[in-house]
C-alpha positions in Angstrom: 23.2 6.0 21.4 22.4 9.0 19.2 22.7 12.4 20.5 19.5 14.2 19.4 17.7 17.3 20.7 14.5 16.7 22.8 11.5 18.8 22.7 9.1 18.8 25.8 5.7 19.6 24.1 4.3 20.8 27.5 7.1 23.3 28.1 6.4 27.1 27.2 8.9 27.3 24.3 6.8 24.7 22.4 3.4 25.5 23.8 0.8 25.9 21.0 -0.5 29.0 22.8 2.9 30.7 21.8 3.0 29.6 18.1 2.4 32.5 15.8 -0.9 32.5 14.0 -1.3 32.5 10.1 -1.3 36.3 9.8 1.8 36.6 11.8 3.5 34.3 9.5 2.2 36.2 6.3 0.1 33.3 5.1 -3.1 33.8 3.1 -5.7 31.3 1.7 -4.1 31.6 -1.8 -0.6 30.8 -0.8 0.7 27.5 -2.1 0.3 24.5 0.4 1.8 21.7 -1.5 2.8 20.5 -5.0 2.0 16.8 -5.9 3.2 15.3 -9.2 1.1 12.9 -11.4 1.8 10.9 -14.5 2.1 13.1 -17.7 0.9 12.0 -21.2 4.1 13.4 -22.8 6.3 11.6 -20.4 7.1 14.3 -18.2 5.2 14.3 -14.7 2.9 17.3 -14.0 3.0 19.1 -10.7 -0.4 20.0 -9.3 -0.2 23.2 -7.0 -2.8 23.1 -4.1 -3.5 26.3 -2.2 -4.0 26.6 1.6 -7.7 27.4 1.3 -8.4 24.0 -0.4 -6.4 21.9 2.0 -8.1 23.8 4.9 -11.6 23.3 3.5 -10.8 19.6 3.1 -9.6 19.1 6.6 -12.6 21.0 8.2 -15.1 19.0 6.3 -13.3 15.7 7.0 -13.2 16.5 10.6 -16.8 17.8 10.9 -18.5 15.1 8.6 -16.8 12.1 10.3 -16.5 13.3 14.0 -12.7 12.9 14.4 -11.5 13.5 17.9 -8.7 12.8 20.0 -10.0 9.3 20.6 -9.2 8.3 17.0 -6.1 6.2 16.0 -5.4 6.7 12.4 -3.1 4.3 10.6 -1.2 5.7 7.6 -0.9 2.9 4.9 -0.2 5.1 1.7 2.9 7.0 0.7 3.6 10.4 1.9 3.5 11.8 -1.6 0.0 10.3 -2.1 -2.7 13.2 -1.9 -5.0 11.0 0.3 -2.3 10.9 2.9 -2.3 14.4 3.5 -5.7 14.9 5.1 -5.2 11.7 7.3 -1.9 13.1 9.0 -3.3 16.7 9.4 -6.8 16.0 10.6 -5.2 13.5 13.2 -2.7 16.1 14.5 -5.4 18.8 14.5 -7.7 16.6 16.7 -5.0 15.3 19.0 -5.6 11.9 18.0 -2.9 9.1 17.6 -1.0 8.9 14.3 0.6 5.5 13.3 2.9 5.1 10.4 2.9 1.5 8.9 6.1 -0.1 7.5 7.1 1.3 4.0 6.4 -2.2 2.7 2.6 -3.1 2.4 2.4 -6.4 4.4 -1.4 -7.3 5.0 -0.3 -9.7 7.7 1.5 -7.2 9.6 -1.1 -4.5 9.0 -3.8 -6.7 10.4 -1.9 -7.4 13.4 -1.4 -3.8 13.8 -5.1 -3.1 13.6 -5.8 -5.5 16.4 -3.1 -4.7 18.8 -3.0 -0.8 18.5 -6.8 -0.7 18.3 -6.7 1.4 15.0 -10.1 3.1 14.3 -9.5 4.7 11.1 -7.7 3.6 7.7 -7.7 5.1 4.4 -6.5 3.2 1.4 -7.2 2.1 -2.2 -9.8 -0.8 -2.6 -7.2 -3.1 -3.9 -5.2 -2.7 -0.7 -8.2 -3.3 1.4 -9.1 -6.5 -0.5 -5.6 -7.6 0.4 -6.2 -7.0 4.0 -9.5 -8.9 3.9 -8.0 -11.9 2.4 -5.8 -12.6 5.3 -8.2 -11.1 8.1 -9.6 -13.0 11.1 -12.8 -12.7 13.0 -11.2 -9.9 15.3 -9.0 -8.0 12.7 -11.5 -5.2 12.4 -13.1 -5.2 15.7 -11.8 -1.7 16.6 -12.2 -0.2 13.2 -15.0 2.5 12.9 -14.1 4.1 9.5 -12.8 2.7 6.4 -12.2 5.3 3.6 -11.6 4.0 0.0 -10.5 6.0 -3.0 -8.4 6.0 -5.9 -10.3 3.3 -7.9 -13.8 1.9 -8.3 -15.0 -0.2 -5.5 -16.2 -3.8 -5.9 -18.5 -4.3 -2.8 -18.7 -8.1 -3.1 -15.4 -8.3 -1.8 -16.6 -7.4 1.7 -20.2 -8.4 2.2 -19.3 -10.3 5.2 -17.4 -7.4 6.7 -20.4 -5.2 7.1 -22.4 -8.1 8.2 -19.9 -9.0 11.1 -19.0 -5.5 12.0 -22.3 -3.4 11.8 -20.7 -0.3 13.4 -18.2 -0.2 10.7 -18.7 2.8 8.1 -17.2 2.4 4.8 -16.8 5.6 2.7 -16.4 5.5 -1.0 -14.5 8.6 -2.0 -13.7 10.3 -5.3 -11.5 13.3 -6.4 -8.6 14.0 -8.6 -5.4 15.4 -7.3 -6.3 18.6 -9.0 -9.1 19.4 -6.6 -7.5 18.6 -3.3 -7.9 14.8 -3.0 -11.7 14.5 -2.2 -14.6 16.2 -4.2 -17.4 13.6 -3.5 -18.1 11.0 -1.0 -20.6 8.1 -0.3 -21.3 6.2 2.7 -21.8 2.5 1.7 -25.2 1.1 3.1 -26.4 -2.6 3.1 -28.1 -1.6 -0.1 -24.8 -1.4 -2.0 -22.8 -3.8 0.0 -25.3 -6.8 -1.0 -25.7 -5.5 -4.7 -23.3 -7.7 -6.8 -24.4 -6.0 -10.0 -23.4 -2.5 -9.5 -20.5 -0.5 -8.3 -21.5 1.8 -5.6 -22.0 5.6 -6.5 -19.4 8.3 -5.7 -22.1 10.3 -3.9 -22.5 13.9 -3.7 -19.9 17.0 -3.4 -18.1 17.7 -0.1 -18.4 21.2 1.5 -17.8 24.2 -0.6 -17.5 22.1 -3.9 -19.6 22.1 -6.9 -19.8 19.0 -9.4 -21.4 19.5 -12.7 -22.0 16.8 -15.3 -21.8 18.5 -18.7 -22.0 17.8 -22.5 -19.4 18.8 -25.0 -20.9 22.2 -25.1 -20.7 22.8 -21.3 -24.4 22.3 -20.9 -25.8 20.1 -18.0 -26.8 16.7 -19.1 -30.3 15.5 -18.1 -30.8 12.9 -15.3 -29.2 9.4 -16.2 -27.5 10.8 -19.3 -23.6 10.5 -19.4 -21.5 13.6 -19.4 -18.1 14.7 -18.2 -17.4 15.8 -14.8 -16.4 19.3 -14.0 -15.5 20.4 -10.5 -15.6 24.0 -9.0 -15.2 25.5 -5.7 -12.2 26.4 -3.2 -10.7 22.9 -3.6 -9.6 23.7 -7.3 -6.0 23.8 -7.6 -4.1 27.1 -9.0 -3.0 24.8 -11.9 0.1 22.9 -13.0 3.5 24.1 -11.8 5.3 25.9 -14.6 2.8 24.5 -17.3 0.5 27.5 -18.3 -0.4 25.7 -21.6 -1.8 22.6 -19.6 -3.3 24.7 -16.9 -5.3 26.6 -19.7 -6.5 23.4 -21.1 -7.7 21.7 -18.0 -8.8 24.6 -15.9 -11.7 26.8 -17.4 -13.7 29.8 -16.3 -16.8 28.7 -14.3 -19.7 29.7 -16.5 -22.1 28.9 -13.5 -20.6 31.0 -10.9 -21.0 34.8 -10.2 -17.7 35.0 -8.5 -14.9 36.7 -10.2 -12.0 34.4 -11.2 -14.1 31.2 -10.4 -12.8 28.2 -12.4 -13.8 24.6 -13.2 -11.6 21.7 -13.4 -12.1 19.4 -16.5 -11.6 15.9 -15.2 -11.9 13.7 -18.1 -14.3 11.4 -16.0 -17.6 10.2 -17.2 -20.6 10.0 -14.9 -24.4 10.4 -14.8 -26.8 11.5 -12.0 -28.9 8.8 -10.4 -32.6 9.4 -9.5 -31.7 9.9 -6.0 -29.3 12.8 -6.8 -26.0 10.7 -6.2 -23.4 10.6 -9.0 -22.5 7.3 -10.8 -19.1 7.2 -12.0 -18.5 5.5 -15.4 -15.0 5.7 -16.2 -12.4 7.8 -18.2 -12.9 9.4 -21.7 -9.2 9.7 -22.5 -6.1 7.6 -22.3 -5.7 7.8 -18.4 -6.2 4.7 -16.2 -6.1 3.9 -12.6 -4.6 0.7 -11.5 -4.0 -0.3 -7.9 -4.8 3.3 -7.0 -2.2 4.7 -9.3 -3.3 7.2 -11.9 -1.4 6.5 -15.1 -1.0 8.3 -18.2 -1.0 5.7 -20.9 0.8 8.2 -23.3 3.7 8.3 -20.8 4.4 4.7 -21.1 3.9 4.9 -24.8 6.4 7.8 -25.1 9.1 5.9 -23.1 8.5 2.6 -25.3 9.0 4.9 -28.3 12.6 5.6 -27.0 13.5 1.9 -26.5 16.0 0.5 -28.9 14.2 -1.4 -31.7 10.7 -0.2 -31.1 9.2 1.4 -34.1 5.5 2.0 -32.8 3.8 1.3 -29.5 0.3 1.2 -28.0 -0.4 0.7 -24.2 -3.8 -0.2 -22.8 -5.4 -1.3 -19.6 -7.1 -4.9 -20.0 -9.5 -6.5 -17.6 -9.7 -10.2 -19.0 -10.6 -11.3 -15.6 -12.8 -9.4 -12.9 -11.0 -7.0 -10.8 -7.6 -7.8 -12.5 -6.9 -4.9 -14.6 -3.3 -4.8 -15.9 -1.2 -2.8 -18.5 -0.5 -4.5 -21.7 1.9 -3.1 -24.3 1.5 -3.7 -28.0 4.7 -3.1 -29.9 5.7 -3.1 -33.6 9.4 -3.7 -33.8 11.8 -2.0 -36.3 12.8 -3.9 -39.4 15.7 -6.3 -38.6 15.5 -5.5 -34.9 15.3 -8.4 -32.5 13.6 -7.5 -29.2 12.4 -9.8 -26.4 9.7 -9.4 -23.7 12.7 -9.4 -21.3 14.5 -6.5 -23.2 11.5 -4.5 -23.2 10.8 -4.9 -19.6 14.2 -4.2 -18.7 14.5 -1.0 -20.7 11.2 0.3 -19.0 12.2 -0.8 -15.6 15.1 1.4 -15.8 13.1 4.5 -16.2 9.6 3.9 -14.9 8.2 3.0 -11.7 7.2 -0.7 -11.0 3.2 0.2 -11.2 3.9 1.8 -14.8 5.7 -1.2 -16.4 3.2 -3.4 -18.4 2.5 -6.8 -17.3 2.6 -8.1 -20.8 4.2 -7.3 -24.1 2.5 -8.2 -27.4 4.7 -8.0 -30.6 2.8 -7.3 -33.7 3.7 -7.0 -37.4 1.1 -4.1 -37.6 -1.9 -2.6 -35.6 -5.3 -3.8 -36.6 -7.3 -0.9 -38.0 -10.9 0.0 -38.5 -12.5 0.8 -41.8 -11.9 4.6 -41.1 -8.0 3.6 -40.6 -8.0 4.1 -36.8 -6.6 1.6 -34.4 -9.0 -1.3 -33.8 -8.7 -1.7 -30.1 -11.2 -4.4 -29.9 -9.2 -6.5 -32.4 -6.1 -6.4 -30.3 -5.2 -9.9 -29.3 -5.2 -10.8 -25.5 -1.8 -11.6 -24.2 -0.7 -15.2 -24.3 2.1 -17.1 -22.4 4.7 -15.4 -24.9 3.5 -12.0 -23.7 5.3 -12.4 -20.5 8.9 -12.9 -19.8 9.5 -16.7 -19.4 12.7 -18.4 -19.1 13.8 -21.8 -20.6 11.2 -24.0 -18.9 12.1 -26.5 -16.4 9.1 -28.2 -14.4 8.9 -27.5 -10.8 10.4 -30.3 -8.5 9.2 -31.6 -5.2 5.9 -30.8 -3.2 6.9 -27.4 -2.1 7.9 -26.2 -5.7 4.7 -27.7 -7.0 2.5 -26.1 -4.5 4.3 -22.6 -5.2 3.7 -23.1 -8.8 0.1 -23.8 -8.4 0.0 -20.5 -6.3 1.8 -18.5 -8.9 -0.5 -19.9 -11.7 -3.6 -19.0 -10.0 -2.6 -15.5 -9.0 -0.8 -14.7 -12.3 -3.5 -16.6 -14.4 -0.9 -18.6 -16.4 -1.2 -22.1 -17.6 2.2 -23.1 -16.4 5.3 -21.6 -14.8 8.7 -23.0 -14.5 11.0 -23.4 -11.5 13.4 -20.7 -12.8 10.7 -18.2 -14.1 10.9 -14.6 -12.4 7.7 -13.7 -10.5 7.8 -10.0 -11.5 8.8 -10.7 -15.1 5.7 -12.9 -15.4 3.5 -9.9 -14.6 3.7 -10.0 -10.6 3.4 -6.9 -8.8 3.4 -5.5 -5.1 -0.4 -6.5 -4.3 0.1 -9.8 -5.7 3.2 -10.2 -3.7 0.9 -9.8 -0.5 -1.6 -12.2 -1.8 1.2 -14.8 -2.5 2.5 -14.2 1.1 -1.1 -14.9 2.5 -1.4 -18.1 0.3 2.1 -19.3 1.4 1.1 -18.8 5.1 -2.1 -20.9 4.5 -0.2 -23.4 2.9 2.8 -24.0 4.9 1.9 -22.0 8.2 4.9 -20.0 7.3 5.1 -16.1 7.4 7.3 -15.0 4.6 8.9 -11.2 4.8 8.0 -9.2 2.0 11.7 -8.6 1.0 12.3 -12.3 0.6 10.0 -12.2 -2.5 12.2 -9.6 -4.0 15.4 -11.4 -3.1 14.2 -14.9 -4.2 11.7 -14.3 -7.0 11.9 -17.7 -8.7 10.3 -20.7 -7.4 13.6 -22.7 -6.9 15.2 -19.9 -5.0 12.0 -19.4 -2.9 11.7 -23.1 -2.1 15.4 -23.0 -0.7 14.2 -20.2 1.8 11.1 -22.1 2.8 13.0 -25.5 3.2 15.4 -23.5 5.4 12.6 -22.1 7.6 11.0 -25.6 7.9 14.3 -27.1 8.8 14.7 -24.7 11.7 11.3 -25.3 12.8 12.0 -29.1 13.1 15.2 -28.7 15.1 15.0 -30.1 18.6 15.0 -27.7 21.7 18.4 -27.1 23.3 19.4 -30.0 25.7 19.9 -29.8 29.4 23.0 -31.0 31.2 21.4 -34.4 31.6 20.1 -34.8 28.1 21.5 -36.4 25.2 20.5 -35.4 21.6 20.3 -38.1 19.1 20.3 -37.3 15.4 
């Protein structure tokens, strides 16, 4: 057994009454609380410095607005380095609620089981993650849930119409906010009007406490109702800036022309929006080369800068395509240097060695030259959609047997490919962590087998995965152990 120190929280030495207050520790509202790094356009991640006043304001608003108490049971599903995680950890501890940490691997089946068995009342996750939970839920999975906070990417409410119908006490909140403004700047409670409206994404709502949101034109003037403009955010949640990046800080954090407070600033988000007639804010999208995929904020320039360093690459352009509804993916367009020979596998391998999985494009399209507009600019609309050759495909060998064919059909559906071979690699074909979860669910429905997430990384081809499934099925068919008077016949 491990020899570890034990702290009895009800003993005087650890009693909260004896903890020094902030003044005794010398902490002021403008002291640094944390730094979170996000993707940078130059290839170097930038650290956003958040002060205590911003975090404290967020926690106070979060607790008061949604009535957090010691009765709440909160399940943490996102990385500790994700800004939305911070408020859930601290508000739960402040209120004396129960804080539960999920396994580091996102496993929808295991999470749904935890929701039921642990009577979880609150979760906060990206919409893509939530859709994965819905895909493998049962009629009682969400019976204890009271609050679901969604953020990090636009919400498609058509994915959970039945959820609101079956669980009328459940509150679903659409939240919006950049890391530079302490996680949440605006929020909106989804009512039946928006859950049943399949033609429009729900709004991001109104500002949280002590926060101002302006929708401005290029001259920093407020736009009329219903007119598109850029979101600028002010208030106590605005970060002090980017750590050791005064140039970038000066570019994105500007003086607040609408405030009488000395030193007040606005954060220039790069997000486009408009005001709806009821005063809520309708999010439109980005006005630069930053995208969000599966909740991750990605600077396309960072991927392009990395691609430019790859052997054999002359020019590169990366974009986010949505060739199918709710299936946004990164696609890289590459011009290869003269006499260089580069395969999709080569490019993927080089990027995978330096970039995280979510920043590696799903497809690579090699071009002789980029299409241009009459003005000589890149014609994005003329860029071809990726075909089968844009993903890493090995020498084709058709799936063999019922199990391989069933898995191949699942892959073709999830990856939107016309065919896959038994030796093709799931991740090289454009698979990612969320598709892994969907595949696990589909395999469960097909074979009534629960496959651990790690197996998909250890056996990423149809042939290797089939071997694992066959072994499991064989174990399930073994006869029970014989008693002394029984003879087992094979």
